[in-house]
C-alpha positions, 0 to 999 in steps of 0.5 A: 490470524498468523495462519491466514496472514498471507491470504489477508495480505493478498486480499489487502493487495487486491483492495489496494489495487481497487483503491488506486482506481477509486477517487482519492480527492475531489477538487471543486475548484477545477471540478475534477476527481484525482486518483492514483493514476490521474492528477491535473497536469500530472502535478502529484505524479502517479503514486499508484505505480510505486504503491502497487509495486511495493505492496506486490513485493510484500505480498509475494514475499509472504507466499515464499518460505525463504527467510531473506524474502521474509526480511525483504517483505519488512523493508518493502512493506515499511517503504510502502506505508511511508509512501502511503502516508506521504500520499495521504498527506499530499493529496489531502492537504490544502493549497492556495486557501482551498482544501480538497474533499477527501474520498473513500479511496484515499482512506482505503489506500492508507488502511490497506498499506498498513494492513499489508505491512502488519501481515508481513510481521505475521509470516506463516511457518517457522523461521527456524525451520527455514534456517535449518533447511538451508544448512 
């Protein structure tokens, strides 16, 4: 699994990209589906931008064998998971007595963000070798 961690991270990033364009919730009261880039009157903002930026940084850091970039991947991945959980709770929460219907894209976004973060903990290569090359 460690051997393929960067490729799994890239696949999860591509799935996250697709999940941002899939419907996250369906609101029957206004008869509209929301995704990462569209909400009614932009009430929830556009969380897809930050999700993709943080996931892209985490994925890109897994392809470069520099120790400080590996540590940057932990930070960006952790922020990405926290933001994904926040969006999962925000988009799926009830308002004014109405609960929206959660769609597959919302779950896929959360799973892909968590998977990218887990893959950041499994970097390919030996960190001590990277440190030795630096000296």
